[in-house]
C-alpha positions as CSV (number, residue, x, y, z in Angstrom):
1,M,57.0,46.5,9.8
2,A,54.1,44.1,10.4
3,P,54.9,40.4,10.2
4,E,53.7,38.5,7.3
5,P,50.7,36.2,8.0
6,A,51.7,32.6,8.6
7,S,50.6,30.1,6.0
8,P,47.8,27.8,7.0
9,A,49.0,24.8,8.9
10,Q,48.6,21.4,7.2
11,L,47.2,18.2,8.8
12,K,47.2,14.6,7.6
13,I,43.9,13.0,6.6
14,R,42.6,10.2,8.8
15,R,39.5,8.2,7.9
16,V,37.2,8.1,10.9
17,R,34.6,5.4,11.0
18,L,31.6,7.6,11.8
19,D,28.4,7.5,9.9
20,T,27.1,11.1,9.9
21,G,24.3,10.6,7.4
22,R,24.7,13.0,4.5
23,E,26.5,15.6,6.7
24,N,30.2,16.4,6.1
25,V,31.9,16.2,9.4
26,I,35.6,16.6,10.3
27,V,37.3,16.1,13.6
28,I,40.4,17.6,15.2
29,S,42.2,17.1,18.5
30,R,42.0,19.8,21.1
31,R,45.8,19.3,21.2
32,S,46.1,19.9,17.4
33,K,49.5,20.9,16.3
34,G,48.2,22.8,13.3
35,L,45.1,24.4,14.6
36,R,44.2,26.2,17.8
37,A,40.8,24.7,18.5
38,E,39.6,27.7,20.5
39,L,40.0,29.9,17.4
40,F,37.4,27.8,15.6
41,R,34.7,27.8,18.3
42,G,32.8,30.7,16.6
43,F,32.6,28.8,13.3
44,S,30.2,26.0,12.7
45,R,31.6,25.3,9.3
46,V,35.1,25.1,7.9
47,E,36.8,24.6,4.6
48,L,39.0,21.7,3.8
49,R,41.5,22.3,0.9
50,C,43.8,20.2,-1.1
51,D,45.2,20.9,-4.6
52,G,42.3,23.1,-5.5
53,K,39.7,20.7,-4.1
54,V,37.4,22.3,-1.5
55,L,35.1,20.6,1.0
56,L,32.8,22.4,3.4
57,A,32.2,20.5,6.7
58,T,31.1,20.8,10.2
59,L,34.0,20.9,12.7
60,L,34.0,18.7,15.8
61,I,36.7,19.0,18.5
62,T,37.7,15.8,20.5
63,D,39.6,15.1,23.6
64,D,39.5,11.3,23.5
65,G,42.3,10.5,21.1
66,L,40.1,9.8,18.1
67,V,42.7,11.6,16.0
68,A,46.3,12.5,16.7
69,P,47.5,16.1,17.1
70,D,48.9,16.1,13.6
71,E,45.8,14.6,12.0
72,I,42.3,15.7,10.8
73,G,39.6,13.0,10.9
74,L,37.1,12.8,8.1
75,A,33.8,11.0,8.8
76,E,32.6,8.6,6.2
77,P,30.6,11.0,4.0
78,A,33.3,13.6,4.0
79,F,36.0,11.0,3.3
80,R,34.0,9.6,0.4
81,R,33.3,13.0,-1.2
82,F,36.7,14.5,-0.7
83,A,38.2,11.4,-2.4
84,E,41.8,11.9,-1.1
85,P,43.8,9.0,0.6
86,E,44.7,8.8,4.2
87,G,47.9,10.6,5.0
88,R,47.4,13.3,2.4
89,L,48.2,16.8,3.8
90,V,45.3,19.3,3.8
91,T,44.6,22.8,5.2
92,V,41.6,23.9,7.2
93,T,40.2,27.4,7.4
94,P,37.0,29.0,8.6
95,A,34.3,28.7,5.9
96,V,33.2,31.7,3.9
97,P,29.4,31.6,3.7
98,P,28.2,31.0,0.1
99,D,27.2,34.2,-1.8
100,S,23.9,32.6,-2.6
101,L,22.7,32.9,1.0
102,G,21.9,36.5,0.2
103,A,19.2,35.2,-2.2
104,V,17.9,32.9,0.5
105,R,17.5,35.9,2.9
106,A,15.7,37.8,0.1
107,K,13.3,34.9,-0.4
108,I,12.5,34.8,3.3
109,Q,11.6,38.5,3.0
110,G,9.1,37.7,0.3
111,Q,11.1,38.6,-2.8
112,T,10.9,36.7,-6.1
113,L,14.2,35.2,-7.1
114,S,15.8,35.3,-10.5
115,D,16.8,32.3,-12.5
116,A,20.5,33.0,-11.8
117,E,19.8,33.3,-8.0
118,I,18.0,30.0,-7.9
119,E,20.7,28.3,-10.0
120,A,23.3,29.5,-7.6
121,I,21.4,28.3,-4.6
122,V,20.8,24.8,-6.1
123,G,24.5,24.6,-7.2
124,D,25.7,25.3,-3.6
125,I,23.2,22.8,-2.1
126,A,24.4,20.1,-4.6
127,R,28.0,20.8,-3.6
128,Y,27.1,20.5,0.1
129,R,28.0,24.1,0.8
130,Y,24.8,24.6,2.9
131,S,24.2,23.5,6.4
132,D,20.9,21.9,7.3
133,M,19.8,25.2,9.0
134,E,20.5,27.1,5.8
135,I,18.7,24.5,3.7
136,A,15.8,24.7,6.0
137,A,15.7,28.5,5.7
138,F,15.5,28.2,1.9
139,L,12.7,25.5,2.1
140,V,10.7,27.6,4.6
141,G,11.0,30.7,2.4
142,S,10.0,28.8,-0.7
143,A,7.1,27.1,1.1
144,S,5.4,30.4,1.9
145,F,5.3,31.5,-1.7
146,M,6.9,30.3,-5.0
147,S,6.0,31.9,-8.4
148,S,5.6,29.9,-11.6
149,S,8.9,31.3,-12.9
150,E,10.7,30.3,-9.7
151,L,9.3,26.8,-9.8
152,I,10.4,26.3,-13.4
153,A,13.8,27.8,-12.6
154,L,14.2,25.5,-9.6
155,T,13.2,22.4,-11.5
156,R,15.6,23.2,-14.4
157,A,18.5,24.0,-12.0
158,M,18.0,20.8,-10.1
159,A,17.9,18.8,-13.3
160,Q,21.1,20.3,-14.6
161,A,23.1,20.0,-11.3
162,G,24.0,16.4,-11.7
163,T,24.2,13.7,-14.4
164,Q,22.0,14.3,-17.5
165,L,21.3,11.2,-19.6
166,K,20.6,11.2,-23.3
167,W,19.1,8.3,-25.3
168,P,19.2,7.6,-29.0
169,E,15.4,6.9,-29.0
170,T,13.0,9.8,-29.7
171,M,10.5,8.4,-27.2
172,V,11.6,7.5,-23.7
173,V,8.8,6.6,-21.2
174,D,8.7,6.5,-17.4
175,K,6.3,6.2,-14.5
176,H,6.4,7.5,-11.0
177,C,4.1,7.0,-8.0
178,I,3.6,9.8,-5.5
179,G,4.0,7.2,-2.8
180,G,2.6,6.6,0.7
181,I,0.9,3.3,-0.2
182,P,2.6,0.1,1.2
183,G,3.4,-2.6,-1.2
184,N,2.8,-0.5,-4.3
185,R,5.6,-2.2,-6.4
186,T,3.9,-1.7,-9.8
187,S,7.1,-0.4,-11.5
188,M,8.8,-3.8,-11.2
189,I,5.9,-5.3,-13.3
190,V,5.3,-2.3,-15.6
191,V,9.0,-2.0,-16.7
192,P,9.4,-5.5,-18.0
193,I,6.0,-5.3,-19.8
194,V,6.8,-2.0,-21.5
195,A,10.4,-3.1,-22.3
196,A,9.1,-6.4,-23.8
197,H,6.8,-4.4,-26.1
198,G,9.9,-2.5,-27.3
199,L,9.6,0.9,-25.7
200,T,12.6,2.4,-23.9
201,I,12.0,2.7,-20.1
202,P,15.2,3.5,-18.1
203,K,13.6,3.4,-14.6
204,T,15.6,5.0,-11.8
205,S,14.0,4.5,-8.5
206,S,14.4,5.7,-4.9
207,R,15.2,3.9,-1.7
208,A,12.7,4.1,1.1
209,I,12.6,7.4,3.1
210,T,9.6,6.9,5.4
211,S,8.2,3.6,4.1
212,P,9.3,0.0,4.7
213,A,10.5,-0.4,1.1
214,G,11.2,1.7,-2.0
215,T,11.4,0.2,-5.5
216,A,15.2,0.2,-5.4
217,D,15.1,-1.7,-2.0
218,T,12.8,-4.3,-3.4
219,M,14.6,-4.7,-6.7
220,E,17.8,-5.2,-4.8
221,V,16.4,-8.5,-3.5
222,L,16.5,-9.7,-7.1
223,A,19.4,-7.9,-8.7
224,R,22.1,-5.3,-8.2
225,V,20.8,-1.8,-8.3
226,N,23.9,0.3,-7.6
227,V,24.7,0.9,-11.2
228,D,26.6,3.9,-12.7
229,A,25.5,5.9,-15.7
230,D,27.6,3.9,-18.2
231,E,26.4,0.6,-17.0
232,M,22.9,1.8,-17.0
233,K,23.2,2.8,-20.7
234,S,24.5,-0.7,-21.6
235,I,21.7,-2.4,-19.7
236,V,19.0,-0.3,-21.4
237,A,20.6,-0.9,-24.8
238,A,20.4,-4.6,-24.2
239,C,17.0,-4.8,-22.5
240,N,15.1,-1.6,-23.4
241,G,14.8,-0.9,-19.7
242,C,16.3,-1.2,-16.2
243,L,15.3,-0.9,-12.5
244,I,18.1,0.8,-10.6
245,W,18.8,3.1,-7.7
246,G,18.7,6.7,-9.0
247,G,21.0,7.9,-6.2
248,H,24.0,6.0,-7.6
249,V,23.5,7.7,-11.0
250,N,23.6,11.2,-9.4
251,L,20.4,12.4,-11.0
252,S,19.3,15.8,-9.5
253,P,21.7,15.5,-6.5
254,A,20.3,18.7,-4.9
255,D,17.0,16.9,-4.5
256,D,18.4,14.2,-2.3
257,V,19.9,16.9,0.0
258,L,16.6,18.9,0.1
259,I,14.5,15.8,0.8
260,S,16.7,14.9,3.8
261,V,15.8,18.2,5.4
262,E,12.2,18.4,4.1
263,R,11.0,15.2,5.7
264,P,11.7,16.1,9.4
265,L,10.2,19.5,8.8
266,C,7.1,18.1,7.0
267,L,7.6,20.7,4.2
268,D,6.6,18.5,1.3
269,T,4.7,21.2,-0.6
270,R,3.2,20.8,-4.0
271,E,5.9,22.9,-5.6
272,Q,8.7,21.1,-4.0
273,M,7.2,17.7,-4.9
274,V,6.8,18.8,-8.6
275,A,10.4,20.1,-8.7
276,S,11.7,16.9,-7.2
277,I,10.0,14.5,-9.5
278,I,10.2,16.5,-12.8
279,S,13.9,17.4,-12.3
280,K,14.9,13.7,-11.9
281,K,12.8,12.6,-15.0
282,V,14.2,15.4,-17.1
283,A,17.8,14.5,-16.0
284,A,17.0,10.9,-16.8
285,G,16.2,11.8,-20.4
286,S,12.5,10.9,-20.3
287,T,10.2,12.3,-22.9
288,H,6.9,10.9,-21.6
289,L,6.0,10.5,-17.9
290,L,3.0,8.8,-16.3
291,I,2.3,9.8,-12.7
292,D,0.3,7.5,-10.4
293,L,-1.5,9.6,-7.8
294,P,-3.2,7.4,-5.1
295,L,-6.1,9.0,-3.3
296,G,-7.3,7.8,0.1
297,P,-7.8,8.9,3.7
298,T,-4.3,7.9,4.8
299,A,-2.6,8.4,1.4
300,K,-0.6,11.6,0.7
301,F,-3.7,13.1,-1.0
302,A,-7.2,12.5,0.1
303,G,-9.4,14.5,-2.3
304,T,-9.9,14.9,-6.0
305,A,-9.8,18.8,-5.9
306,E,-6.3,18.7,-4.4
307,A,-5.3,16.0,-7.0
308,M,-6.6,18.2,-9.8
309,R,-4.5,21.2,-8.7
310,L,-1.4,19.0,-8.5
311,R,-2.1,17.4,-11.9
312,K,-2.2,20.9,-13.5
313,L,1.0,21.9,-11.8
314,F,2.8,18.8,-13.1
315,E,1.5,19.3,-16.6
316,F,2.5,23.0,-16.6
317,V,6.1,22.4,-15.4
318,G,6.6,19.3,-17.6
319,D,5.4,21.2,-20.7
320,R,7.9,24.1,-19.9
321,L,10.8,21.6,-19.6
322,G,9.9,19.6,-22.7
323,L,8.4,16.6,-20.8
324,S,4.9,15.2,-21.6
325,V,3.2,14.5,-18.3
326,E,0.0,12.5,-17.7
327,V,-1.4,12.2,-14.1
328,I,-3.9,9.5,-13.2
329,T,-5.6,9.0,-9.9
330,T,-5.7,5.5,-8.4
331,D,-7.2,3.8,-5.3
332,G,-5.1,4.7,-2.3
333,R,-7.4,3.4,0.5
334,Q,-5.3,0.4,1.3
335,P,-2.0,-1.4,0.6
336,I,-1.4,-2.9,-2.9
337,G,-0.4,-6.6,-2.9
338,N,0.0,-8.9,0.0
339,G,3.5,-8.0,1.2
340,I,5.0,-5.0,2.9
341,G,8.8,-5.0,3.0
342,P,11.5,-5.8,0.3
343,V,11.5,-9.6,0.3
344,L,7.7,-9.9,0.7
345,E,7.1,-7.3,-2.1
346,A,9.6,-9.0,-4.4
347,E,7.7,-12.3,-3.9
348,D,4.4,-10.5,-4.9
349,V,6.1,-9.1,-8.0
350,M,7.5,-12.4,-9.2
351,A,4.2,-14.2,-8.5
352,V,2.4,-11.7,-10.8
353,L,5.1,-12.0,-13.5
354,S,5.0,-15.8,-13.3
355,G,1.3,-16.0,-13.6
356,D,0.9,-17.7,-10.1
357,P,-2.8,-18.1,-9.4
358,A,-2.2,-17.0,-5.9
359,A,-0.6,-13.7,-7.0
360,P,-2.3,-10.6,-5.6
361,V,-5.0,-9.5,-8.0
362,D,-4.9,-5.8,-7.1
363,L,-1.2,-5.6,-7.9
364,R,-1.6,-7.4,-11.2
365,E,-4.6,-5.2,-12.3
366,K,-3.1,-1.9,-11.3
367,S,0.2,-2.8,-13.0
368,L,-1.7,-3.7,-16.2
369,R,-3.6,-0.4,-16.2
370,L,-0.4,1.6,-15.7
371,A,1.4,-0.3,-18.4
372,A,-1.5,0.2,-20.8
373,H,-1.2,4.0,-20.5
374,L,2.5,3.8,-21.3
375,L,2.1,1.4,-24.2
376,E,-0.4,3.8,-25.8
377,Y,2.3,6.4,-26.1
378,D,3.5,4.1,-29.0
379,P,2.0,5.6,-32.2
380,A,2.1,2.1,-33.7
381,L,-0.4,0.9,-31.1
382,R,-4.1,1.6,-31.7
383,G,-5.7,3.8,-29.1
384,G,-7.4,1.8,-26.5
385,A,-5.4,-1.3,-27.2
386,G,-2.9,-0.8,-24.5
387,Y,-4.5,-3.0,-21.8
388,A,-4.9,-6.0,-24.1
389,R,-1.3,-5.7,-25.3
390,A,-0.1,-5.4,-21.7
391,R,-2.1,-8.5,-20.7
392,D,-0.8,-10.5,-23.6
393,L,2.8,-9.7,-22.7
394,L,2.2,-10.7,-19.1
395,E,0.2,-13.9,-19.8
396,S,2.5,-15.1,-22.6
397,G,5.5,-15.0,-20.3
398,A,7.2,-12.3,-22.4
399,A,7.3,-9.9,-19.4
400,L,8.8,-12.5,-17.2
401,T,11.5,-13.3,-19.7
402,Q,12.2,-9.6,-20.0
403,M,12.5,-9.3,-16.2
404,H,15.0,-12.1,-16.2
405,R,17.0,-10.3,-18.9
406,I,17.1,-7.1,-16.9
407,M,18.1,-9.0,-13.7
408,D,20.9,-10.8,-15.6
409,A,22.1,-7.6,-17.1
410,Q,22.2,-5.7,-13.8
411,G,23.9,-8.6,-12.1
412,P,23.2,-10.7,-9.0
413,S,22.3,-9.2,-5.7
414,D,24.3,-10.0,-2.6
415,C,21.3,-9.3,-0.3
416,N,19.9,-11.8,2.2
417,S,16.5,-12.8,0.9
418,D,15.4,-14.8,3.9
419,L,12.3,-13.8,5.7
420,G,12.6,-12.7,9.3
421,P,12.2,-15.8,11.5
422,L,10.6,-14.0,14.5
423,T,6.9,-13.6,13.8
424,F,3.7,-12.7,15.4
425,E,0.1,-12.4,14.0
426,V,-2.3,-9.6,14.6
427,K,-5.8,-11.0,14.9
428,A,-9.3,-9.7,14.4
429,P,-10.8,-8.5,17.7
430,R,-14.3,-9.5,16.7
431,D,-16.5,-10.8,13.8
432,G,-17.1,-8.3,11.1
433,I,-15.9,-6.8,7.8
434,V,-12.6,-5.0,7.2
435,S,-13.8,-1.4,6.7
436,G,-10.5,0.5,6.6
437,I,-6.8,0.1,6.6
438,D,-4.4,2.8,7.8
439,C,-1.5,2.9,5.3
440,L,0.5,5.3,7.5
441,Q,0.3,2.9,10.5
442,L,1.3,-0.1,8.5
443,N,4.2,1.8,7.0
444,R,5.4,2.7,10.5
445,L,4.9,-0.9,11.7
446,G,6.9,-2.3,8.8
447,R,9.8,0.1,9.6
448,T,9.5,-0.7,13.3
449,A,9.9,-4.4,12.3
450,G,13.2,-3.6,10.7
451,A,12.4,-2.9,7.0
452,P,14.0,-1.9,4.7
453,L,17.4,-2.3,6.5
454,D,16.5,-5.9,7.1
455,K,15.2,-7.0,3.7
456,G,13.2,-9.9,5.1
457,A,11.4,-7.8,7.7
458,G,7.9,-6.7,7.0
459,I,4.2,-7.6,7.0
460,R,2.3,-10.3,5.2
461,L,-1.4,-9.3,4.8
462,F,-4.2,-11.8,4.9
463,K,-7.2,-9.5,4.7
464,K,-8.1,-6.4,2.7
465,I,-11.0,-3.9,2.8
466,G,-14.4,-5.7,2.2
467,D,-13.1,-9.1,3.5
468,R,-15.2,-10.8,6.2
469,V,-13.3,-11.8,9.3
470,E,-14.1,-13.9,12.4
471,Q,-12.8,-13.1,15.9
472,G,-9.3,-14.4,16.3
473,E,-8.7,-14.8,12.6
474,P,-5.3,-13.4,11.5
475,L,-5.3,-10.0,9.8
476,Y,-1.6,-10.0,9.0
477,R,1.7,-11.5,10.1
478,V,4.8,-9.5,11.1
479,H,8.3,-10.7,10.3
480,T,11.4,-9.5,12.3
481,F,15.0,-10.7,12.8
482,D,15.8,-9.5,16.3
483,K,14.1,-9.6,19.6
484,P,14.1,-5.7,20.2
485,E,12.4,-5.1,16.8
486,Y,9.9,-7.9,17.6
487,T,9.0,-6.4,20.9
488,L,8.7,-2.8,19.6
489,A,6.6,-4.0,16.6
490,E,4.3,-6.2,18.7
491,T,3.8,-3.3,21.2
492,A,2.9,-0.9,18.3
493,A,0.5,-3.4,16.7
494,V,-1.3,-4.0,20.0
495,A,-1.7,-0.2,20.5
496,D,-2.9,0.3,16.9
497,S,-3.4,-2.6,14.4
498,G,-4.1,-0.2,11.6
499,Y,-7.3,-2.1,10.8
500,A,-10.9,-1.0,11.3
501,I,-13.5,-3.8,11.6
502,A,-17.1,-3.0,11.1
503,A,-19.7,-5.1,12.9
504,T,-22.0,-7.1,10.8
505,T,-25.7,-7.6,11.3
506,P,-27.2,-11.2,11.2
507,R,-29.2,-11.8,8.0
508,G,-32.8,-10.7,8.4
509,K,-32.3,-8.4,11.4
510,A,-32.2,-4.7,11.2
511,S,-29.3,-2.7,12.6
512,P,-30.0,-0.9,15.9
C-alpha cells in the first residue's frame, strides 16, 4: 500500500526589508525545515497560501541567515500584497502556470484572441500571476498585430480589473497629456479653473516613469496625493475636482504592471497607449476626455500624419466604451514653463495661478487653451466663449481660491520643498539664437540630478527657442542635493547641453 502524501509543510512569515520594485519575491533558507530547497530549483515561481489567500512569487534561496530555517521571508511588495502579519503560518508549493498563458502563446502565433481570453490575461496580470517574461511575451505578441476587437476588449478588461468610480453628475470631464515634454504641468492649472466654473473634474495623475516629474510628484509638493477612493469622492464633492495619484486609487491596476515591462522594452505602441489611457479614464468615471498631443522633434510624436492616426484610434475606442474623446495637437518643440522637477514646476504653477507677472507665459497660455476646451463641454456656455471664461476665472483669483480649497481638502504634504543647494549653470558656448531644445536630453538630465526622488532637484530654464544669447550667458541652472548627482549631472550637461545655438549674422551683412 502506497504511503499517503505528506501535507505541505508550514513556515512562519517574516518581513524582509528588500525593495524588489513591483515583483513579488520570497526567500527561504537553504537549511529550511519545511522545504527542501533543491526540490524548487526547477521552479522560478511558487505559490504562497494562507486561509484561501494565494500569492504567486519568485523564490530566492539564501545561505546568509536572512531568514531562519522555520521562516519564509516576504520582500516588501509581497508582504504588502499578502497582507498577513509576521509569524503567520503559510504553505509554499510550486506554482501552477495560469491557464491564460495558452492564449498568450496563441497570440504569439498570430491568432486573434476572444474577449474572454483577453479578460483572463488581464485578470491574471492584475493579480500578479505573470512573471515579467510572460508579460513581455504578451506585449510582444500584441505589438506585432492587434485587431480592433482585441483593442476594445483589452481596454474594457483593464478598466474593469480594479476600482471603478461612479459620480452623480452626468458630465465628468478630464484631460490627459501624452507626455514627453518637461515642465508641462498644465493639469494643475486647468483643474482649479474648470472646478471653479462648476464642472466636475476628478483628476487622477501618474508619477514620473521616465521624466523628472509627473503631475502627482509635483502636486505632492503642495498637498497630499495618496488618497483612497472614498477620500477622493469626498474631496470632489466639496471642491468639484482633485489632483491625486491614480496608483493609490487602484484604477486599471494591470496597466501599471504592463507599463513597468513596456518601458525597458520600448514597446509603447499606439494600441497599448490608447488602452492604457482610455482604461484609466473609463475606470475613473469620466464622460468627456481632452487629450493633449504635443508634436516636436524630441516629443513622443513628431509629425501630423502620425498624430492623425492616433487621434482616430483614441476617438474610435473612446466611442465604443462610452467616452467622448477630443485630441488636440500642441507645440512640443521645447519644455513648457521655466522649471523642470517637482518643486520648480510647482513654483511655476502657483506663479500662474497667483497672477505673478514673472510667471511663464507659455504655461499660462497653454493651460488657458486646454481649460477653454473643457469649459466648452458645458452646454450652458456659448460656443467659443471658453477661453474668455477661463481667463476670467484665472485673472479674478477664482482659480487660485479653488486650488487652495483642493489643497486643504487633500491635506498637507510632508515633502521637503527646499531646492537642491548644489548648483551649476550651463552657459551658451557662443553668441547666437536658441534654435532648438532637446526635451529628451533635459528629461534625462533632470533625472540624473535626482528628480523626482529629490523633489527639489531639477533644472531652472533661462532661455527658450528664439531667445538671443551671448557667449557665457546662462542657459539654465541645475539643482542637486548630493555630490554624486552633481558630478553625474555636470558631466552629462558638458557632454550634451540639450541646446542648439544658431549663429547670428551682423546687421547689414549677408550670411556666407
